[in-house]
Every structure is written in C-alpha cells, then in structure tokens.
C-alpha beads as a LAMMPS data file, in Angstrom:
LAMMPS data file: protein, C-alpha beads

386 atoms
385 bonds

1 atom types
1 bond types

-500.0 500.0 xlo xhi
-500.0 500.0 ylo yhi
-500.0 500.0 zlo zhi

Masses

1 110.0

Atoms # bond

1 1 1 -434.012 95.243 466.547
2 1 1 -430.598 94.254 466.971
3 1 1 -428.451 92.651 464.266
4 1 1 -426.994 89.159 464.416
5 1 1 -423.672 90.912 464.813
6 1 1 -424.921 93.245 467.659
7 1 1 -426.539 89.761 469.203
8 1 1 -423.112 88.107 468.847
9 1 1 -420.870 90.965 470.492
10 1 1 -423.649 91.212 473.154
11 1 1 -422.681 87.629 473.691
12 1 1 -419.437 87.607 474.369
13 1 1 -419.636 90.602 476.815
14 1 1 -421.944 88.262 478.746
15 1 1 -419.315 85.022 478.404
16 1 1 -417.199 87.964 479.833
17 1 1 -419.151 88.369 482.771
18 1 1 -419.519 85.105 483.598
19 1 1 -416.363 84.761 485.536
20 1 1 -414.322 84.671 482.477
21 1 1 -415.321 81.682 481.641
22 1 1 -416.622 79.980 478.596
23 1 1 -418.279 76.690 478.820
24 1 1 -417.950 74.060 475.876
25 1 1 -420.678 74.057 473.237
26 1 1 -423.154 71.441 472.750
27 1 1 -425.740 71.105 470.375
28 1 1 -428.681 73.968 470.965
29 1 1 -431.951 72.569 472.260
30 1 1 -434.841 71.846 469.928
31 1 1 -437.731 74.106 470.420
32 1 1 -441.629 73.004 470.072
33 1 1 -444.409 75.444 469.840
34 1 1 -448.017 74.564 470.263
35 1 1 -451.245 76.772 470.667
36 1 1 -453.114 79.538 469.148
37 1 1 -452.566 82.994 467.785
38 1 1 -450.341 84.470 470.942
39 1 1 -447.904 81.753 469.340
40 1 1 -448.387 81.331 465.945
41 1 1 -445.579 82.234 463.975
42 1 1 -447.323 81.858 460.532
43 1 1 -449.072 78.417 460.087
44 1 1 -452.500 79.989 459.332
45 1 1 -450.694 81.721 456.093
46 1 1 -451.037 78.217 454.672
47 1 1 -454.670 77.746 455.552
48 1 1 -458.090 79.410 454.011
49 1 1 -459.123 81.230 457.101
50 1 1 -460.095 84.737 458.675
51 1 1 -457.254 84.141 461.433
52 1 1 -454.381 85.367 459.742
53 1 1 -451.618 88.350 460.402
54 1 1 -450.544 88.728 456.779
55 1 1 -451.084 91.957 455.906
56 1 1 -449.239 95.391 456.872
57 1 1 -448.601 96.791 459.463
58 1 1 -448.147 93.439 460.944
59 1 1 -444.152 92.650 461.008
60 1 1 -443.563 96.266 460.657
61 1 1 -440.513 95.913 463.269
62 1 1 -439.844 92.570 462.452
63 1 1 -436.057 92.039 460.474
64 1 1 -437.737 91.899 457.293
65 1 1 -440.553 94.546 458.060
66 1 1 -443.133 92.604 456.315
67 1 1 -446.195 90.494 457.608
68 1 1 -445.097 86.753 458.411
69 1 1 -448.078 85.852 460.043
70 1 1 -447.288 86.583 463.513
71 1 1 -449.734 88.725 465.642
72 1 1 -447.236 91.159 466.339
73 1 1 -445.447 94.276 465.056
74 1 1 -442.142 91.949 465.402
75 1 1 -440.831 89.181 467.489
76 1 1 -443.556 86.692 468.970
77 1 1 -443.177 84.791 472.653
78 1 1 -441.359 82.045 470.427
79 1 1 -438.956 84.109 468.864
80 1 1 -437.937 85.412 472.103
81 1 1 -438.188 82.273 473.456
82 1 1 -435.998 80.694 470.685
83 1 1 -433.032 82.999 471.322
84 1 1 -433.063 82.454 475.274
85 1 1 -433.320 78.036 475.273
86 1 1 -430.732 78.224 472.341
87 1 1 -428.204 80.330 474.135
88 1 1 -428.429 78.561 477.936
89 1 1 -428.167 75.297 475.789
90 1 1 -424.559 76.503 475.046
91 1 1 -423.664 77.932 478.459
92 1 1 -423.228 75.260 481.490
93 1 1 -422.851 78.263 483.625
94 1 1 -426.343 79.592 482.643
95 1 1 -427.718 80.402 486.176
96 1 1 -425.469 82.889 486.904
97 1 1 -425.698 84.960 483.681
98 1 1 -427.549 88.245 484.416
99 1 1 -431.146 88.702 482.984
100 1 1 -429.367 91.522 480.342
101 1 1 -427.796 88.515 478.697
102 1 1 -430.746 86.115 478.665
103 1 1 -432.391 87.855 475.813
104 1 1 -429.449 86.319 473.392
105 1 1 -429.625 83.106 471.437
106 1 1 -430.452 81.501 468.381
107 1 1 -430.024 83.354 465.109
108 1 1 -432.573 81.083 463.527
109 1 1 -436.604 81.386 464.598
110 1 1 -438.578 78.064 464.795
111 1 1 -440.465 78.132 461.425
112 1 1 -444.178 77.255 461.166
113 1 1 -444.692 73.647 460.313
114 1 1 -446.298 73.992 457.299
115 1 1 -443.432 76.535 456.168
116 1 1 -441.860 74.813 452.993
117 1 1 -438.430 75.817 454.425
118 1 1 -438.950 73.530 457.329
119 1 1 -436.354 70.798 455.657
120 1 1 -433.175 69.026 456.361
121 1 1 -430.974 70.837 459.093
122 1 1 -433.773 73.275 460.167
123 1 1 -435.627 70.058 461.470
124 1 1 -433.162 70.478 464.273
125 1 1 -433.868 73.929 465.464
126 1 1 -437.645 72.405 465.982
127 1 1 -441.085 73.501 464.990
128 1 1 -444.299 75.653 465.633
129 1 1 -447.689 73.811 465.462
130 1 1 -449.526 76.612 466.567
131 1 1 -452.512 78.007 464.711
132 1 1 -454.618 81.350 465.609
133 1 1 -457.831 80.625 466.848
134 1 1 -458.067 77.540 468.277
135 1 1 -458.481 76.204 471.801
136 1 1 -458.671 73.761 474.327
137 1 1 -461.890 72.441 472.893
138 1 1 -462.641 71.412 469.200
139 1 1 -465.583 73.570 468.914
140 1 1 -463.614 76.693 469.790
141 1 1 -462.749 79.049 466.665
142 1 1 -465.814 77.163 464.902
143 1 1 -465.902 80.927 462.709
144 1 1 -462.315 80.888 461.508
145 1 1 -463.368 77.393 459.673
146 1 1 -459.762 76.024 458.501
147 1 1 -457.426 75.945 461.496
148 1 1 -455.405 73.665 463.006
149 1 1 -456.570 72.349 466.067
150 1 1 -454.897 70.180 468.749
151 1 1 -455.521 67.015 467.642
152 1 1 -454.111 68.117 464.172
153 1 1 -451.244 69.958 465.875
154 1 1 -450.124 66.624 467.737
155 1 1 -450.839 64.835 464.210
156 1 1 -448.393 67.173 462.502
157 1 1 -445.786 66.409 465.465
158 1 1 -445.927 62.931 464.964
159 1 1 -445.259 63.764 461.396
160 1 1 -442.139 65.817 462.366
161 1 1 -440.752 63.228 464.426
162 1 1 -440.832 60.594 461.347
163 1 1 -439.135 63.335 459.396
164 1 1 -436.694 63.927 462.317
165 1 1 -436.096 60.351 462.320
166 1 1 -435.141 60.250 458.613
167 1 1 -432.665 62.270 459.052
168 1 1 -430.988 61.569 462.148
169 1 1 -432.046 57.919 463.054
170 1 1 -434.402 56.780 465.432
171 1 1 -432.203 57.218 468.896
172 1 1 -431.339 60.565 468.080
173 1 1 -434.412 61.830 467.207
174 1 1 -435.996 60.363 470.005
175 1 1 -433.610 62.302 472.276
176 1 1 -433.867 65.341 470.797
177 1 1 -437.574 65.418 471.352
178 1 1 -437.096 64.165 474.944
179 1 1 -434.384 67.255 475.818
180 1 1 -436.316 69.698 473.760
181 1 1 -438.017 72.766 475.400
182 1 1 -441.866 72.784 474.551
183 1 1 -444.180 75.797 475.005
184 1 1 -447.994 75.651 474.941
185 1 1 -450.408 78.682 475.173
186 1 1 -454.338 77.790 475.324
187 1 1 -457.486 78.622 476.766
188 1 1 -457.996 82.387 476.107
189 1 1 -460.255 81.689 472.341
190 1 1 -462.262 78.968 474.607
191 1 1 -463.683 81.922 476.602
192 1 1 -463.598 84.857 474.157
193 1 1 -464.194 82.903 470.621
194 1 1 -466.701 80.334 472.472
195 1 1 -468.164 80.798 475.804
196 1 1 -468.424 84.481 475.365
197 1 1 -468.663 85.235 471.600
198 1 1 -472.354 85.727 471.665
199 1 1 -474.764 86.063 474.586
200 1 1 -476.633 82.975 475.175
201 1 1 -473.626 80.503 473.464
202 1 1 -474.078 77.175 473.280
203 1 1 -471.357 76.473 475.689
204 1 1 -472.825 78.933 478.426
205 1 1 -476.342 77.232 477.962
206 1 1 -474.553 73.892 478.583
207 1 1 -472.305 75.294 481.732
208 1 1 -472.251 77.643 484.331
209 1 1 -468.940 79.787 484.275
210 1 1 -467.495 77.454 487.265
211 1 1 -468.507 74.179 485.542
212 1 1 -467.498 75.263 482.110
213 1 1 -463.774 76.337 483.505
214 1 1 -463.450 72.720 485.353
215 1 1 -464.442 71.179 482.190
216 1 1 -461.658 73.109 480.245
217 1 1 -459.055 72.008 482.725
218 1 1 -460.026 68.332 482.464
219 1 1 -459.933 68.769 478.880
220 1 1 -456.534 70.826 478.914
221 1 1 -455.143 67.745 481.221
222 1 1 -455.946 65.247 478.689
223 1 1 -453.910 67.438 475.995
224 1 1 -450.972 67.724 478.197
225 1 1 -450.945 63.867 479.069
226 1 1 -451.148 63.387 475.093
227 1 1 -448.207 65.603 474.782
228 1 1 -446.229 63.620 477.301
229 1 1 -447.132 60.340 475.416
230 1 1 -445.443 62.072 472.325
231 1 1 -441.848 62.404 473.966
232 1 1 -442.323 65.859 475.679
233 1 1 -440.304 66.211 479.023
234 1 1 -439.957 70.124 479.467
235 1 1 -443.144 71.965 478.832
236 1 1 -443.855 75.537 479.538
237 1 1 -447.895 75.811 480.023
238 1 1 -449.108 79.463 479.927
239 1 1 -452.304 80.889 481.449
240 1 1 -454.574 83.331 480.207
241 1 1 -453.776 86.751 480.648
242 1 1 -456.460 89.405 481.973
243 1 1 -458.956 88.697 479.304
244 1 1 -461.320 91.704 480.066
245 1 1 -458.366 93.988 480.057
246 1 1 -458.085 93.675 476.077
247 1 1 -458.810 96.656 474.270
248 1 1 -461.197 94.482 472.148
249 1 1 -463.048 94.249 475.789
250 1 1 -462.583 97.618 476.651
251 1 1 -464.228 98.992 473.169
252 1 1 -466.909 96.450 473.199
253 1 1 -468.024 95.868 476.714
254 1 1 -466.996 99.248 478.654
255 1 1 -467.422 103.080 478.482
256 1 1 -464.758 104.138 481.328
257 1 1 -461.967 101.864 480.378
258 1 1 -462.149 99.282 483.536
259 1 1 -461.579 95.463 482.639
260 1 1 -464.850 93.815 481.556
261 1 1 -465.555 91.978 484.703
262 1 1 -467.194 88.714 483.497
263 1 1 -463.846 87.804 481.558
264 1 1 -461.843 88.924 484.446
265 1 1 -464.083 86.326 486.521
266 1 1 -463.093 83.425 484.093
267 1 1 -459.452 84.506 484.206
268 1 1 -459.484 84.407 487.966
269 1 1 -461.024 81.081 488.161
270 1 1 -459.394 79.313 485.545
271 1 1 -455.760 80.111 486.163
272 1 1 -455.256 78.712 489.783
273 1 1 -457.001 75.476 488.610
274 1 1 -454.811 75.400 486.192
275 1 1 -451.852 75.736 488.175
276 1 1 -453.224 72.732 490.544
277 1 1 -453.925 70.772 487.468
278 1 1 -450.240 71.020 486.681
279 1 1 -449.186 70.093 490.239
280 1 1 -451.187 66.930 490.368
281 1 1 -450.244 65.966 486.832
282 1 1 -446.561 66.155 487.668
283 1 1 -447.163 64.415 490.771
284 1 1 -448.778 61.577 488.999
285 1 1 -446.198 61.425 486.545
286 1 1 -443.397 61.499 489.473
287 1 1 -441.465 64.544 487.934
288 1 1 -441.523 68.423 487.063
289 1 1 -442.004 68.077 483.528
290 1 1 -444.664 70.356 482.982
291 1 1 -443.885 74.146 484.293
292 1 1 -447.035 76.471 484.839
293 1 1 -446.306 80.523 483.874
294 1 1 -448.832 82.482 485.525
295 1 1 -449.257 84.977 482.775
296 1 1 -452.769 86.258 484.137
297 1 1 -450.614 87.764 487.353
298 1 1 -447.591 88.641 484.837
299 1 1 -449.913 90.600 482.488
300 1 1 -452.190 92.229 485.234
301 1 1 -448.972 93.833 487.054
302 1 1 -447.876 95.649 483.728
303 1 1 -451.927 96.369 482.934
304 1 1 -452.044 97.817 486.345
305 1 1 -448.867 99.598 486.508
306 1 1 -447.241 99.962 482.908
307 1 1 -445.273 102.832 483.581
308 1 1 -443.420 100.666 486.167
309 1 1 -442.100 98.478 483.063
310 1 1 -441.451 101.355 480.845
311 1 1 -444.975 101.598 479.064
312 1 1 -446.910 104.492 478.682
313 1 1 -450.760 102.721 478.273
314 1 1 -451.835 99.399 478.661
315 1 1 -455.408 100.302 477.552
316 1 1 -455.389 101.741 474.180
317 1 1 -453.861 99.208 471.492
318 1 1 -450.721 100.559 469.183
319 1 1 -452.990 99.255 465.931
320 1 1 -456.689 99.366 465.435
321 1 1 -459.502 101.686 465.298
322 1 1 -462.485 102.884 467.171
323 1 1 -462.302 103.278 470.985
324 1 1 -459.130 102.345 472.608
325 1 1 -457.887 100.961 469.162
326 1 1 -459.866 97.871 469.828
327 1 1 -462.635 97.337 466.829
328 1 1 -461.015 95.041 464.479
329 1 1 -457.988 93.475 463.291
330 1 1 -455.048 95.657 462.433
331 1 1 -455.198 96.713 458.960
332 1 1 -453.284 99.175 456.600
333 1 1 -456.029 101.659 457.081
334 1 1 -456.012 101.553 461.264
335 1 1 -454.505 103.963 463.252
336 1 1 -450.693 103.210 464.107
337 1 1 -448.694 104.553 466.790
338 1 1 -445.424 105.613 465.899
339 1 1 -443.472 104.454 469.301
340 1 1 -444.373 100.454 469.300
341 1 1 -442.140 100.467 472.550
342 1 1 -444.452 102.548 474.824
343 1 1 -447.534 100.109 474.294
344 1 1 -448.342 97.157 475.915
345 1 1 -450.936 95.827 473.533
346 1 1 -450.040 95.936 469.291
347 1 1 -453.426 94.631 468.204
348 1 1 -457.098 94.641 470.231
349 1 1 -455.952 91.113 471.768
350 1 1 -452.087 90.679 471.078
351 1 1 -449.021 92.219 472.895
352 1 1 -446.466 94.195 471.092
353 1 1 -443.106 92.680 470.364
354 1 1 -441.639 94.531 473.712
355 1 1 -444.787 93.233 475.666
356 1 1 -443.789 89.736 474.352
357 1 1 -440.092 90.005 475.911
358 1 1 -441.540 91.442 479.373
359 1 1 -443.552 88.501 479.388
360 1 1 -440.630 85.933 478.538
361 1 1 -438.180 87.860 481.140
362 1 1 -441.087 87.121 483.700
363 1 1 -441.021 83.441 482.575
364 1 1 -437.125 83.879 482.507
365 1 1 -436.283 84.721 485.998
366 1 1 -439.713 85.420 488.045
367 1 1 -440.255 83.824 491.342
368 1 1 -442.771 81.535 492.549
369 1 1 -445.482 84.085 492.282
370 1 1 -445.026 83.844 488.672
371 1 1 -443.757 80.489 488.047
372 1 1 -444.110 77.003 489.621
373 1 1 -442.568 75.440 490.265
374 1 1 -439.333 77.026 488.803
375 1 1 -438.571 79.397 486.108
376 1 1 -436.848 79.088 483.120
377 1 1 -433.283 80.050 484.174
378 1 1 -433.749 77.612 486.960
379 1 1 -434.634 74.683 484.565
380 1 1 -432.239 75.523 482.081
381 1 1 -429.587 75.548 484.795
382 1 1 -430.756 71.910 485.887
383 1 1 -430.856 70.783 482.663
384 1 1 -427.292 71.668 481.584
385 1 1 -426.195 69.704 484.696
386 1 1 -427.611 66.359 483.579

Bonds

1 1 1 2
2 1 2 3
3 1 3 4
4 1 4 5
5 1 5 6
6 1 6 7
7 1 7 8
8 1 8 9
9 1 9 10
10 1 10 11
11 1 11 12
12 1 12 13
13 1 13 14
14 1 14 15
15 1 15 16
16 1 16 17
17 1 17 18
18 1 18 19
19 1 19 20
20 1 20 21
21 1 21 22
22 1 22 23
23 1 23 24
24 1 24 25
25 1 25 26
26 1 26 27
27 1 27 28
28 1 28 29
29 1 29 30
30 1 30 31
31 1 31 32
32 1 32 33
33 1 33 34
34 1 34 35
35 1 35 36
36 1 36 37
37 1 37 38
38 1 38 39
39 1 39 40
40 1 40 41
41 1 41 42
42 1 42 43
43 1 43 44
44 1 44 45
45 1 45 46
46 1 46 47
47 1 47 48
48 1 48 49
49 1 49 50
50 1 50 51
51 1 51 52
52 1 52 53
53 1 53 54
54 1 54 55
55 1 55 56
56 1 56 57
57 1 57 58
58 1 58 59
59 1 59 60
60 1 60 61
61 1 61 62
62 1 62 63
63 1 63 64
64 1 64 65
65 1 65 66
66 1 66 67
67 1 67 68
68 1 68 69
69 1 69 70
70 1 70 71
71 1 71 72
72 1 72 73
73 1 73 74
74 1 74 75
75 1 75 76
76 1 76 77
77 1 77 78
78 1 78 79
79 1 79 80
80 1 80 81
81 1 81 82
82 1 82 83
83 1 83 84
84 1 84 85
85 1 85 86
86 1 86 87
87 1 87 88
88 1 88 89
89 1 89 90
90 1 90 91
91 1 91 92
92 1 92 93
93 1 93 94
94 1 94 95
95 1 95 96
96 1 96 97
97 1 97 98
98 1 98 99
99 1 99 100
100 1 100 101
101 1 101 102
102 1 102 103
103 1 103 104
104 1 104 105
105 1 105 106
106 1 106 107
107 1 107 108
108 1 108 109
109 1 109 110
110 1 110 111
111 1 111 112
112 1 112 113
113 1 113 114
114 1 114 115
115 1 115 116
116 1 116 117
117 1 117 118
118 1 118 119
119 1 119 120
120 1 120 121
121 1 121 122
122 1 122 123
123 1 123 124
124 1 124 125
125 1 125 126
126 1 126 127
127 1 127 128
128 1 128 129
129 1 129 130
130 1 130 131
131 1 131 132
132 1 132 133
133 1 133 134
134 1 134 135
135 1 135 136
136 1 136 137
137 1 137 138
138 1 138 139
139 1 139 140
140 1 140 141
141 1 141 142
142 1 142 143
143 1 143 144
144 1 144 145
145 1 145 146
146 1 146 147
147 1 147 148
148 1 148 149
149 1 149 150
150 1 150 151
151 1 151 152
152 1 152 153
153 1 153 154
154 1 154 155
155 1 155 156
156 1 156 157
157 1 157 158
158 1 158 159
159 1 159 160
160 1 160 161
161 1 161 162
162 1 162 163
163 1 163 164
164 1 164 165
165 1 165 166
166 1 166 167
167 1 167 168
168 1 168 169
169 1 169 170
170 1 170 171
171 1 171 172
172 1 172 173
173 1 173 174
174 1 174 175
175 1 175 176
176 1 176 177
177 1 177 178
178 1 178 179
179 1 179 180
180 1 180 181
181 1 181 182
182 1 182 183
183 1 183 184
184 1 184 185
185 1 185 186
186 1 186 187
187 1 187 188
188 1 188 189
189 1 189 190
190 1 190 191
191 1 191 192
192 1 192 193
193 1 193 194
194 1 194 195
195 1 195 196
196 1 196 197
197 1 197 198
198 1 198 199
199 1 199 200
200 1 200 201
201 1 201 202
202 1 202 203
203 1 203 204
204 1 204 205
205 1 205 206
206 1 206 207
207 1 207 208
208 1 208 209
209 1 209 210
210 1 210 211
211 1 211 212
212 1 212 213
213 1 213 214
214 1 214 215
215 1 215 216
216 1 216 217
217 1 217 218
218 1 218 219
219 1 219 220
220 1 220 221
221 1 221 222
222 1 222 223
223 1 223 224
224 1 224 225
225 1 225 226
226 1 226 227
227 1 227 228
228 1 228 229
229 1 229 230
230 1 230 231
231 1 231 232
232 1 232 233
233 1 233 234
234 1 234 235
235 1 235 236
236 1 236 237
237 1 237 238
238 1 238 239
239 1 239 240
240 1 240 241
241 1 241 242
242 1 242 243
243 1 243 244
244 1 244 245
245 1 245 246
246 1 246 247
247 1 247 248
248 1 248 249
249 1 249 250
250 1 250 251
251 1 251 252
252 1 252 253
253 1 253 254
254 1 254 255
255 1 255 256
256 1 256 257
257 1 257 258
258 1 258 259
259 1 259 260
260 1 260 261
261 1 261 262
262 1 262 263
263 1 263 264
264 1 264 265
265 1 265 266
266 1 266 267
267 1 267 268
268 1 268 269
269 1 269 270
270 1 270 271
271 1 271 272
272 1 272 273
273 1 273 274
274 1 274 275
275 1 275 276
276 1 276 277
277 1 277 278
278 1 278 279
279 1 279 280
280 1 280 281
281 1 281 282
282 1 282 283
283 1 283 284
284 1 284 285
285 1 285 286
286 1 286 287
287 1 287 288
288 1 288 289
289 1 289 290
290 1 290 291
291 1 291 292
292 1 292 293
293 1 293 294
294 1 294 295
295 1 295 296
296 1 296 297
297 1 297 298
298 1 298 299
299 1 299 300
300 1 300 301
301 1 301 302
302 1 302 303
303 1 303 304
304 1 304 305
305 1 305 306
306 1 306 307
307 1 307 308
308 1 308 309
309 1 309 310
310 1 310 311
311 1 311 312
312 1 312 313
313 1 313 314
314 1 314 315
315 1 315 316
316 1 316 317
317 1 317 318
318 1 318 319
319 1 319 320
320 1 320 321
321 1 321 322
322 1 322 323
323 1 323 324
324 1 324 325
325 1 325 326
326 1 326 327
327 1 327 328
328 1 328 329
329 1 329 330
330 1 330 331
331 1 331 332
332 1 332 333
333 1 333 334
334 1 334 335
335 1 335 336
336 1 336 337
337 1 337 338
338 1 338 339
339 1 339 340
340 1 340 341
341 1 341 342
342 1 342 343
343 1 343 344
344 1 344 345
345 1 345 346
346 1 346 347
347 1 347 348
348 1 348 349
349 1 349 350
350 1 350 351
351 1 351 352
352 1 352 353
353 1 353 354
354 1 354 355
355 1 355 356
356 1 356 357
357 1 357 358
358 1 358 359
359 1 359 360
360 1 360 361
361 1 361 362
362 1 362 363
363 1 363 364
364 1 364 365
365 1 365 366
366 1 366 367
367 1 367 368
368 1 368 369
369 1 369 370
370 1 370 371
371 1 371 372
372 1 372 373
373 1 373 374
374 1 374 375
375 1 375 376
376 1 376 377
377 1 377 378
378 1 378 379
379 1 379 380
380 1 380 381
381 1 381 382
382 1 382 383
383 1 383 384
384 1 384 385
385 1 385 386
C-alpha cells in the first residue's frame, strides 16, 4: 500500500506527463456509494448483524492493518474510486492521463454514513451508505436481520443532504449532490441469498428464473429512478459478476472446480437486461445519467485467464477453509495465503484489493464492451469541461 507521500510524488510525475501543463485546481468531486457487501466500507460494524467483516484477517493490508468492515484484505472498490474521482476533478486534462496515473487521488476515503467521524468538512468528501447482505428486494438478506435496505439507504441519503445544507447552505448543497459521482452495486444477493439460498425458496416457487430476473430489473429501475429524484446525476451501476464462479459456489456445488451452472445462467440473464434497462432509463430522462458497468464480462475475463492479469488462481480464495477455501467467512482460524497479489478472491465471495483495482481500471478505461455508454475516464473528461 502506497503512503500519501508516495502518492503525491506519483501525482507530480503524472502532471509532468500531461505535456507539462498543470490545470488549476477545483473543488474535489463528492462521492456517494450505495449497495451491498462489495462496497460496504463499514456501516454494518454499527449494526447488530452477522453480515460483518470486523474480525482479522480482514483488513490485513489496509493502511491500519486492522479490520474496518470492508470485505477485503485491503482497499475496497469505493476506496479506489475515491482516489480516481478526486484526481480527475482536479485536472482539466484528465482524458489524456495514462492509466498508470489514474489510481492516484484523494488521501481521504469516503466514510460509512454511520461512522461518528462523518461530521463537518468530512461531509464534503461524500458518504458510503452500503450495507452487506442487502439486495434489490426488501426480503433479500432476511437471515442477516439488521441491515440497511435500499429504502433506508435513501433515507440516510436524505438525512445527509440536510446535514450538508446546514454546513454549506441549500444552493451549494444541491450543486454538490448534482456534481457528485455515485456508485451503486446490487443484485448478487438477490440470487445467492434469496432465490438460490435454499432449495424451493419462496422466490423460486413464486417465479421461474427468467421471470425473477425481469422482476428484479423492474424493481431496480424504481431504485434508480428514486436515486435520480434525490439529485444524483452521474451514477455508475455495476452488474453482478459470474456468481457461479465464486469459491463458495465451487466448494458447495461442484467437485471439479467448474462454475455452478444455475448461478451462471442467472448472471447471463440478468446483466444484459440491466444494461438494456439503463439504456431505456437514460432515454426517458434525456441524458446519460446512468452508466452501466458490465462487471460480468470484466470478472469472467479475469476468471477465465487469471495469468493475463497477473494472478495465479481465480478459483481458490486467499482466506477461508474447505475446498477452494470457499466454506464460511474468513476468520482468524482460516487458511490465509502469503501473497494476496496473486489471488483474484480474498474470501468466499469478495475480491482481493488487487482484484478490486483490476475491476476499477476496467471501469476507468474499458471499451464499450465493458462500459455503456462510456467509461469513467470519458465521463470525467466531459464533466471537467461543463
């Protein structure tokens, strides 16, 4: 993990690379996060729930080397995003910066909304409202009992805006929210911890898989519409990864390490329909508010060819127990790999910090095969001129 001084030095090198021209600095872009455990930075630490990552060795590679509530060995997807978005808000020539420079940005991470430290000027950095275990549907994750479902995340977002208004005034608060970058990650739990949680689950008896996917998409559209009503104007929407390829599924449902077919079919049905829904929603709004990240393709590429991305394995989790280290959560008594850089998965479901970085790099610079209608570099370049 690079120190702030190393990051600053790297930033200066990047500025020199941009034709020797340094753009005037502007206010850093605020960042908001909604969703599940892939992006929860510690909200669930403040809740009485089993969906928590507050025990070692979680956080082993975080700057503090202690658990923070992130389901990772180190930085989460929002942490990497925070650096990127804030760097690009400071550079009017962001669209010509090389990918090596794109990982550098703010020294401050977006705090969980429930953190007591989220006060005063820290509100200007943004807030993370995500909660492990939640889904698009309110009945997803009922086994975790006390989690922040989407309607509650939006209630907290409204509270945040009132607090921001008290700090900077109504007009500036509205502008900050409008100019913010937003990340939302939902859907995986609606399959893993709902439809396929147990044989003959309530939802699987109610819906065939194709009908369930259509229902999820219809409900997700309502969530995105509500987010727009609350002021969001630049929203990265991630799909699900190849859910059947997670170490948990390999350990429980396969014997030879092949991806579990039912969840793979769910991913294959869900992700294209999500992209189509986002296209339709943008058309209704008349602006490219929502940006679809095809995380299914991104992660499937890595899983199919881990060596191409510098990994050794995409099947075995770095931390866990049982086949593929895929049984149960990562705990102090789990097997833990020595080199986290060469593993795609940290625990039975969640990527390593390096896995998160690869994902964000694709979101940052990926082609339209990965990002629709544009990648984050293009978004930042467009927004820096408006």
